[in-house]
ZAMARGU-4260 file (C-alpha; in steps of 0.2 Angstrom, whole numbers, plus 5000, padded with zeros to 4 digits):
<rodrens>
0) 4452/4553/5329 | 4466/4541/5326 | 4483/4546/5332 | 4496/4550/5318 | 4508/4535/5316
5) 4526/4539/5311 | 4530/4531/5295 | 4540/4515/5296 | 4559/4516/5295 | 4560/4501/5284
10) 4566/4510/5269 | 4579/4521/5279 | 4596/4520/5272 | 4608/4509/5282 | 4624/4517/5290
15) 4638/4516/5277 | 4654/4508/5285 | 4670/4518/5283 | 4679/4511/5267 | 4696/4511/5276
20) 4689/4501/5291 | 4680/4489/5279 | 4697/4487/5269 | 4706/4483/5285 | 4693/4470/5290
25) 4695/4462/5273 | 4713/4462/5274 | 4714/4454/5291 | 4701/4441/5286 | 4711/4436/5271
30) 4727/4435/5281 | 4719/4425/5295 | 4714/4412/5282 | 4732/4410/5277 | 4739/4397/5290
35) 4757/4398/5285 | 4757/4417/5287 | 4749/4416/5304 | 4762/4403/5310 | 4775/4415/5304
40) 4767/4430/5313 | 4765/4420/5329 | 4783/4414/5328 | 4789/4432/5325 | 4779/4439/5339
45) 4785/4425/5351 | 4803/4428/5346 | 4802/4446/5348 | 4795/4444/5366 | 4808/4432/5370
50) 4822/4444/5364 | 4815/4457/5375 | 4812/4448/5391 | 4822/4432/5389 | 4839/4439/5395
55) 4831/4443/5412 | 4827/4425/5415 | 4844/4418/5411 | 4856/4417/5426 | 4872/4413/5416
60) 4883/4426/5409 | 4883/4424/5390 | 4902/4429/5388 | 4910/4420/5403 | 4912/4401/5403
65) 4918/4387/5413 | 4932/4376/5404 | 4927/4362/5416 | 4911/4359/5406 | 4917/4364/5389
70) 4909/4355/5374 | 4896/4346/5384 | 4880/4341/5375 | 4863/4346/5380 | 4858/4343/5398
75) 4846/4349/5412 | 4859/4362/5417 | 4863/4367/5399 | 4848/4365/5388 | 4858/4367/5371
80) 4875/4362/5378 | 4891/4372/5380 | 4904/4378/5368 | 4923/4377/5367 | 4924/4390/5381
85) 4912/4382/5392 | 4899/4395/5389 | 4880/4391/5389 | 4874/4390/5371 | 4856/4393/5376
90) 4860/4409/5385 | 4870/4415/5371 | 4856/4412/5358 | 4844/4421/5369 | 4855/4436/5372
95) 4860/4436/5353 | 4842/4436/5348 | 4840/4455/5352 | 4855/4459/5342 | 4849/4449/5327
100) 4832/4458/5327 | 4841/4475/5329 | 4852/4472/5314 | 4837/4465/5303 | 4825/4479/5307
105) 4837/4494/5308 | 4846/4489/5291 | 4829/4486/5282 | 4821/4502/5289 | 4836/4513/5284
110) 4837/4505/5266 | 4818/4506/5264 | 4817/4525/5269 | 4832/4530/5258 | 4826/4519/5243
115) 4808/4524/5244 | 4812/4542/5244 | 4823/4541/5229 | 4811/4529/5220 | 4796/4541/5223
120) 4806/4556/5217 | 4812/4547/5202 | 4795/4541/5197 | 4786/4558/5201 | 4798/4569/5192
125) 4804/4558/5178 | 4816/4565/5165 | 4835/4566/5168 | 4833/4564/5187 | 4824/4548/5184
130) 4838/4542/5172 | 4852/4546/5184 | 4844/4538/5199 | 4839/4522/5190 | 4856/4520/5182
135) 4864/4521/5200 | 4851/4508/5205 | 4856/4497/5190 | 4874/4498/5195 | 4870/4492/5213
140) 4858/4478/5207 | 4872/4472/5196 | 4881/4465/5211 | 4875/4451/5221 | 4869/4457/5238
145) 4881/4447/5249 | 4895/4452/5238 | 4891/4470/5239 | 4889/4469/5258 | 4905/4460/5259
150) 4915/4473/5249 | 4907/4488/5259 | 4911/4479/5276 | 4929/4475/5270 | 4931/4494/5266
155) 4923/4501/5282 | 4930/4488/5294 | 4922/4473/5304 | 4908/4479/5316 | 4889/4477/5318
160) 4886/4496/5313 | 4895/4493/5297 | 4885/4478/5294 | 4869/4488/5296 | 4876/4501/5283
165) 4881/4487/5271 | 4864/4478/5272 | 4855/4494/5271 | 4864/4500/5255 | 4861/4484/5245
170) 4842/4485/5250 | 4841/4503/5243 | 4839/4499/5225 | 4826/4486/5228 | 4815/4498/5237
175) 4819/4512/5224 | 4813/4501/5210 | 4797/4496/5219 | 4793/4514/5224 | 4797/4521/5207
180) 4785/4509/5198 | 4771/4512/5210 | 4774/4531/5209 | 4773/4530/5190 | 4756/4522/5191
185) 4749/4533/5205 | 4754/4550/5198 | 4744/4547/5182 | 4728/4546/5193 | 4714/4559/5192
190) 4715/4564/5210 | 4734/4569/5209 | 4729/4580/5194 | 4715/4588/5205 | 4727/4591/5219
195) 4739/4599/5207 | 4726/4610/5200 | 4722/4616/5218 | 4740/4622/5220 | 4747/4609/5231
200) 4766/4608/5232 | 4776/4594/5225 | 4781/4590/5243 | 4763/4588/5249 | 4758/4578/5234
205) 4772/4566/5236 | 4771/4563/5255 | 4753/4565/5258 | 4745/4558/5242 | 4757/4547/5233
210) 4767/4538/5247 | 4751/4533/5257 | 4745/4524/5242 | 4760/4514/5238 | 4764/4507/5255
215) 4757/4489/5252 | 4771/4482/5240 | 4784/4491/5251 | 4778/4483/5267 | 4778/4466/5259
220) 4796/4469/5252 | 4802/4475/5270 | 4795/4460/5278 | 4804/4448/5266 | 4820/4459/5266
225) 4821/4457/5285 | 4824/4439/5282 | 4837/4442/5269 | 4846/4455/5281 | 4847/4443/5295
230) 4854/4430/5284 | 4867/4442/5276 | 4872/4449/5293 | 4874/4431/5300 | 4885/4427/5284
235) 4896/4442/5287 | 4898/4438/5305 | 4902/4420/5300 | 4916/4426/5289 | 4923/4437/5304
240) 4917/4454/5297 | 4902/4457/5308 | 4901/4455/5327 | 4917/4452/5335 | 4921/4440/5349
245) 4914/4437/5362 | 4897/4445/5356 | 4884/4432/5356 | 4879/4434/5337 | 4872/4419/5329
250) 4883/4419/5313 | 4899/4421/5324 | 4893/4407/5335 | 4890/4396/5320 | 4908/4400/5314
255) 4915/4395/5331 | 4906/4378/5330 | 4912/4373/5313 | 4928/4367/5320 | 4918/4355/5331
260) 4906/4348/5319 | 4911/4330/5322 | 4915/4330/5340 | 4902/4342/5347 | 4889/4346/5333
265) 4877/4355/5345 | 4889/4370/5345 | 4884/4374/5327 | 4867/4365/5327 | 4858/4377/5338
270) 4863/4394/5331 | 4860/4387/5314 | 4843/4382/5319 | 4839/4399/5327 | 4844/4407/5311
275) 4833/4395/5300 | 4818/4398/5312 | 4819/4417/5311 | 4821/4418/5292 | 4808/4405/5289
280) 4795/4415/5300 | 4798/4431/5291 | 4797/4422/5274 | 4781/4414/5279 | 4773/4430/5285
285) 4780/4440/5270 | 4772/4428/5258 | 4755/4429/5267 | 4756/4448/5267 | 4759/4448/5249
290) 4744/4437/5246 | 4733/4447/5257 | 4737/4463/5250 | 4736/4457/5232 | 4721/4466/5224
295) 4718/4452/5212 | 4715/4440/5226 | 4702/4451/5236 | 4685/4446/5239
</rodrens>
């Protein structure tokens, strides 16, 4: 009598991959193919690491100088030269890097949180509340960002905390517009109606079912806004309304070097290059994120 053979498993269904994991793999694959975006990502990662550990490897004090070596050009002792107070420019740039990232990330985070909340509420409820929020947004958008920030800092007084508030405030309407438009689209989907029929509260619907589905454009905008925030903060410090001396803020360093453009151009050159490098890195990475998250470009 022949032994019973178990039927072949060739027609057994294959394990289905988690859609979220599959989507993440596809996203990183598209992002990895974007060379400028990867250059920007590596630059951002490198600069963040330098901002955290760099000051520990610099032996010079960023705020104390030696007038005997003032306005010296780049050398083995002072890689980026010295300023008009004899302070090492390389050391000041390294120490100012953490301040630059702090201003950029904190101001955008604050503006994104406030703007997203108002935008989602406006798009979800609509009606008179939507009109009020959007009219306030229109008023804020009517002012150029740097002009609005300049007015706010002029009223509040020159300090880095006031710069963060000013940059966050002019970021709010941008995020509110994006969040509102996305919320208007998502709230009409069938699964939102199903959740409502099950008796879910508006708070639960907004924060558990709408917000997680509109994060892609908000993340892209946040990345690009960091570059704008850093540039705006540097501009305010350049005008004397941001970081106050002797804080090693790049915009303030650039302002110090403008009086020595012809005699000692390196004083303004290296802080300016640092600002350009950081802003370029975030713009490259933000553009890559936008392409990778665009549903029209998905495989």
